[in-house]
C-alpha positions as CSV (number, residue, x, y, z in Angstrom):
1,M,124.3,27.0,128.3
2,I,125.5,28.5,131.6
3,N,127.7,31.0,129.8
4,Q,124.6,32.3,127.9
5,L,122.4,32.8,131.0
6,T,121.9,36.2,132.4
7,E,122.7,37.0,136.1
8,A,118.9,37.0,136.9
9,E,118.5,33.6,135.3
10,L,121.3,32.2,137.3
11,M,119.9,33.5,140.5
12,N,116.5,31.8,139.7
13,F,118.1,28.4,140.1
14,L,118.4,29.1,143.8
15,F,114.6,28.9,144.1
16,L,114.1,25.6,142.3
17,P,113.0,22.6,144.4
18,G,115.9,20.3,145.2
19,F,118.6,22.8,144.1
20,S,121.5,23.5,146.5
21,T,124.9,25.2,146.3
22,T,126.5,23.0,149.0
23,E,128.3,19.8,148.2
24,Q,127.3,18.0,151.4
25,V,123.9,17.3,152.9
26,T,123.7,18.0,156.6
27,E,120.8,18.2,159.1
28,I,120.2,21.8,158.3
29,S,121.4,22.3,154.7
30,G,122.0,20.7,151.3
31,R,118.4,19.4,150.6
32,G,117.3,22.3,148.4
33,V,114.1,23.1,150.2
34,G,114.8,26.5,152.0
35,L,114.4,29.0,149.2
36,D,111.9,26.9,147.4
37,V,109.6,27.2,150.5
38,V,110.2,30.9,150.7
39,H,109.3,31.4,147.0
40,N,106.1,29.3,147.4
41,M,105.0,31.1,150.6
42,V,105.6,34.5,149.1
43,H,103.8,33.6,145.9
44,E,100.8,32.3,147.8
45,V,100.1,35.7,149.2
46,G,100.6,37.5,145.9
47,G,104.2,38.6,146.4
48,V,107.5,38.1,144.6
49,V,111.0,37.4,145.8
50,R,114.3,38.1,144.0
51,A,117.9,37.4,144.7
52,V,120.8,39.7,143.9
53,S,124.4,38.7,144.3
54,T,127.5,41.0,144.3
55,P,130.7,38.9,144.2
56,G,133.0,39.6,147.1
57,K,130.3,41.6,149.0
58,G,127.4,39.2,149.5
59,M,123.8,38.5,148.5
60,S,120.6,40.3,149.2
61,F,117.0,39.0,148.9
62,H,114.2,41.3,148.0
63,L,110.7,40.4,149.1
64,E,107.7,42.4,147.8
65,L,104.4,41.7,149.7
66,P,101.0,43.2,149.6
67,I,100.2,45.4,152.6
68,T,97.2,43.1,153.4
69,L,95.8,40.0,151.9
70,S,92.5,41.8,151.0
71,V,93.8,45.0,149.3
72,V,96.1,44.8,146.3
73,R,97.7,47.5,144.3
74,T,96.9,47.0,140.6
75,F,97.4,48.5,137.2
76,L,94.1,48.8,135.2
77,V,93.8,48.3,131.5
78,I,91.1,48.0,128.9
79,I,90.9,44.8,126.9
80,A,88.0,44.3,124.3
81,G,86.1,47.1,126.0
82,E,86.3,45.6,129.5
83,P,88.6,46.5,132.5
84,F,91.2,44.1,133.7
85,A,93.7,44.4,136.5
86,F,97.4,43.4,136.7
87,P,98.9,43.0,140.2
88,L,101.4,45.9,140.3
89,A,104.0,43.8,142.1
90,R,104.1,41.4,139.1
91,I,104.5,44.1,136.4
92,E,108.0,44.8,135.1
93,R,107.1,47.8,133.0
94,C,104.3,49.6,131.2
95,L,105.3,51.4,128.1
96,K,104.1,52.9,124.8
97,L,105.9,50.9,122.0
98,P,106.2,52.5,118.5
99,K,105.4,50.0,115.8
100,A,108.7,50.9,114.1
101,D,110.5,49.3,117.1
102,I,108.9,45.9,116.6
103,E,111.2,43.2,115.2
104,R,110.4,39.9,113.6
105,V,112.0,36.5,113.6
106,E,110.0,34.2,111.4
107,D,106.5,34.2,112.8
108,R,107.3,35.7,116.2
109,Q,107.5,39.4,117.1
110,Y,109.6,41.0,119.8
111,F,111.2,44.3,120.9
112,R,114.4,45.3,122.7
113,F,114.2,46.6,126.2
114,D,117.2,47.1,128.6
115,Q,119.4,45.0,126.2
116,T,116.9,42.2,126.3
117,N,114.6,40.7,123.7
118,I,111.0,40.8,125.0
119,A,108.5,38.6,123.1
120,L,105.4,40.6,122.0
121,I,102.0,39.0,122.4
122,D,98.5,40.4,121.7
123,I,96.6,39.6,124.9
124,H,93.4,39.1,122.8
125,D,95.1,35.9,121.4
126,V,95.6,34.7,125.0
127,L,92.1,35.4,126.2
128,D,90.3,34.4,122.9
129,K,88.8,37.9,122.7
130,I,87.8,39.7,119.4
131,Q,90.9,41.4,118.2
132,P,90.9,45.1,117.3
133,T,92.8,46.7,114.5
134,Y,95.5,48.8,116.0
135,Q,95.5,52.0,113.8
136,Q,97.7,54.1,116.1
137,N,101.4,54.2,115.7
138,E,102.1,53.3,119.3
139,L,101.0,50.2,121.2
140,A,100.1,50.0,124.9
141,V,102.3,47.2,126.3
142,V,102.4,45.7,129.8
143,V,105.6,43.7,130.4
144,I,105.1,40.7,132.8
145,S,107.4,37.9,133.8
146,D,107.8,34.8,136.0
147,R,111.3,33.8,137.2
148,L,112.4,32.7,133.7
149,N,110.5,34.5,131.0
150,A,109.3,38.0,130.2
151,Y,106.5,38.9,127.8
152,G,105.1,42.2,126.5
153,L,101.3,42.0,126.3
154,V,99.6,44.5,124.0
155,V,96.4,45.9,125.5
156,D,93.8,48.4,124.2
157,K,94.3,51.2,126.7
158,F,96.0,52.1,130.0
159,L,93.7,53.3,132.8
160,G,96.3,53.6,135.6
161,E,97.0,52.4,139.1
162,C,94.3,51.5,141.6
163,D,93.9,49.9,145.0
164,L,91.4,47.1,144.8
165,V,89.6,45.1,147.5
166,V,90.0,41.5,146.4
167,H,86.9,39.2,146.3
168,P,87.7,35.5,145.8
169,L,85.9,33.9,142.9
170,D,83.0,31.5,143.7
171,P,84.5,28.1,144.2
172,R,81.7,26.6,142.1
173,L,83.4,28.1,139.1
174,G,86.5,26.0,139.6
175,K,89.8,27.4,138.4
176,V,89.2,30.2,136.0
177,A,92.0,30.3,133.4
178,N,94.4,33.3,133.8
179,I,92.2,34.9,136.6
180,S,93.0,34.9,140.3
181,A,90.2,37.0,141.8
182,A,87.7,39.8,141.2
183,A,87.1,43.3,142.6
184,I,84.6,46.2,142.4
185,M,85.8,49.6,141.2
186,L,84.7,52.9,142.7
187,D,82.0,53.3,140.0
188,G,80.6,49.9,140.9
189,S,81.8,48.0,137.8
190,P,83.4,44.6,138.3
191,V,87.0,44.0,137.3
192,L,88.9,40.7,137.0
193,I,92.4,40.4,138.4
194,F,95.0,38.4,136.4
195,D,96.8,35.4,137.8
196,I,100.3,36.2,136.3
197,D,101.8,32.7,136.6
198,D,98.8,31.2,134.9
199,L,98.9,33.9,132.3
200,V,102.5,33.1,131.5
201,R,101.7,29.4,131.2
202,S,98.9,30.2,128.8
203,I,101.4,32.3,126.7
204,D,103.9,29.5,126.7
205,N,101.3,27.1,125.4
206,L,100.1,29.6,122.9
207,L,103.6,30.1,121.4
208,L,104.0,26.3,121.0
209,G,101.2,25.8,118.5
210,K,99.3,28.9,117.4
211,R,100.0,31.5,114.8
212,L,99.8,34.9,116.3
213,R,98.5,38.0,114.6
214,K,101.0,40.6,113.4
215,L,101.1,43.8,115.5
216,D,103.4,45.8,113.3
217,G,100.7,46.3,110.6
218,S,101.9,43.4,108.4
219,S,98.6,41.5,108.9
220,G,98.2,38.1,107.3
221,L,95.1,39.4,105.6
222,S,97.3,41.6,103.5
223,S,96.0,44.2,101.0
224,S,99.1,43.7,99.0
225,K,98.6,42.5,95.4
226,R,101.8,40.4,95.6
227,K,101.2,36.6,95.5
228,R,101.6,34.9,98.9
229,V,103.5,31.7,99.5
230,L,103.6,29.7,102.7
231,V,106.8,27.7,103.3
232,V,106.6,24.8,105.8
233,D,109.8,23.2,106.9
234,D,111.3,22.2,110.3
235,S,114.8,23.3,109.2
236,I,115.4,27.0,109.8
237,T,118.2,26.9,107.3
238,V,116.0,25.6,104.5
239,R,113.1,27.9,105.5
240,E,115.3,31.0,105.3
241,M,116.9,29.9,102.0
242,E,113.5,29.4,100.4
243,R,112.2,32.6,101.9
244,K,115.2,34.5,100.4
245,I,114.8,32.9,97.0
246,L,111.0,33.7,96.9
247,E,111.3,37.2,98.2
248,N,114.0,38.0,95.6
249,Q,111.5,37.0,93.0
250,G,109.0,39.4,94.4
251,Y,106.7,37.0,96.3
252,E,105.3,37.7,99.8
253,V,106.4,34.8,102.1
254,E,105.3,33.4,105.4
255,V,106.8,30.4,107.2
256,A,105.7,27.6,109.5
257,V,107.9,25.2,111.5
258,D,105.9,22.0,111.1
259,G,102.7,20.6,109.6
260,I,100.5,21.6,112.5
261,E,101.5,25.2,112.3
262,G,101.2,25.1,108.5
263,W,97.7,23.6,108.7
264,N,96.6,26.3,111.2
265,A,98.1,29.1,109.0
266,I,96.5,27.9,105.8
267,R,93.1,28.0,107.4
268,I,93.5,31.4,108.9
269,E,95.3,33.3,106.1
270,H,95.1,33.4,102.3
271,F,98.0,31.9,100.4
272,D,98.4,31.4,96.6
273,L,100.9,28.5,97.0
274,L,102.2,26.0,99.6
275,V,105.8,24.8,99.6
276,S,106.3,22.0,102.1
277,D,108.9,19.5,103.3
278,V,107.9,15.9,104.0
279,D,109.6,14.8,107.2
280,M,108.5,17.1,110.0
281,P,107.4,16.7,113.7
282,R,103.8,16.6,114.8
283,M,102.4,16.5,111.3
284,N,104.4,15.5,108.2
285,G,104.1,16.9,104.7
286,I,102.1,14.0,103.3
287,D,99.4,14.3,106.1
288,L,99.4,18.1,105.6
289,I,98.7,17.8,101.9
290,S,96.0,15.1,102.6
291,H,94.2,17.5,105.0
292,I,94.3,20.3,102.4
293,R,93.0,18.2,99.6
294,Q,90.1,17.0,101.7
295,H,89.2,20.6,102.7
296,E,86.3,22.0,100.7
297,E,87.8,25.5,100.4
298,L,91.5,24.7,100.2
299,K,91.5,21.6,98.0
300,S,92.5,23.5,94.9
301,L,95.5,25.2,96.5
302,P,98.7,24.6,94.4
303,I,101.3,22.6,96.4
304,I,105.0,21.9,95.9
305,I,106.9,19.4,97.9
306,I,110.7,19.9,98.4
307,S,112.5,17.0,100.0
308,Y,115.9,15.4,100.4
309,K,114.3,12.1,99.4
310,D,114.6,11.4,95.7
311,S,113.4,7.8,95.2
312,K,110.6,6.9,92.9
313,E,108.6,5.6,95.8
314,H,108.7,8.9,97.7
315,R,107.9,10.9,94.6
316,L,104.8,8.8,93.9
317,Q,103.7,9.1,97.5
318,G,103.9,12.9,97.4
319,L,102.2,13.2,94.0
320,E,99.4,10.7,95.0
321,A,98.8,12.7,98.2
322,G,98.0,15.7,96.0
323,A,101.2,17.7,95.4
324,N,101.5,19.4,92.0
325,Y,105.3,19.1,92.0
326,Y,107.8,17.0,93.8
327,L,111.2,18.5,93.8
328,T,114.5,17.8,95.6
329,K,116.4,20.4,97.6
330,S,119.0,20.4,94.9
331,S,116.5,22.3,92.8
332,F,117.7,25.4,94.7
333,E,120.8,25.2,92.6
334,D,119.0,25.6,89.2
335,N,115.8,27.3,88.1
336,S,113.5,24.3,88.5
337,F,112.1,25.6,91.8
338,I,111.2,29.0,90.4
339,E,110.0,27.5,87.1
340,A,107.6,25.3,89.0
341,I,106.2,28.2,91.0
342,V,105.7,30.4,87.9
343,D,104.0,27.4,86.2
344,L,101.5,27.1,89.1
345,I,100.8,30.7,90.1
346,G,102.6,32.9,87.6
347,E,105.2,35.6,88.4
348,A,104.9,37.7,91.5
């Protein structure tokens, strides 16, 4: 794992609590608290600290701090018709991203920047805002990061840099998710200032369980007349094999990594067929099928189970749950998989 880490990721270990490079604990070193304290203190005042090492020459530490604690330099954007502010010290880059540069791996989107893959997220997903339809060929992207992860957030529009006088939020509100403070712009309109660390945590949680809207124009609500199939399997090898077989037959394919993600997808997007494994984390295939068959709008959806288990007991369990076909993964080697699909929904 160490060999795969970048130089910046290795340097970030220095700021972890309890981490030390010395082999012995003395009265003044070895307890792993020094740089951790520096990081926490700098972060508390809205700053950022980075370490850069040059072998044979030494190490330098870069501390970026606001001029005062009441005025912060920000970058203003428009999200769902409202202004929001990113602390400028916490922004890695702002850029216009052509849709053609967006890459996809299964259900996640990313783009390449400085030889690094940056995950691409629609900030409307994070803030639970009404999502616009991006008609333009370029997306406005703000790249933010904590010490370990970087994300590209798609916003509606850039407004530019601005110095804002920070107003703490009323303590009666408690902790407002993703927001650190507020400010008043020159025209008198209020603006919320993002808490970048909280925003990154929200993105991490979002990526764990929610299907994100496509930003490259390949929306789940496709106008294509091709029949759509959802493949749910926790094995990336099996998912990609099934995707390839189905796409070669002309079907449009989406994938989900477990039952929970499959259940979320089937309620958000339209599919003509579900192909599911049985043994999966969080929600297995039998529970997924049971949920679908009990749903008023989804109960008639054609379902195929494909599993390594080939006993009579497992077949009966799958069919009794509501699957139309129960196939083994050896069906990839003959035409039975495609024949079952054609029988249920016809050719693509």
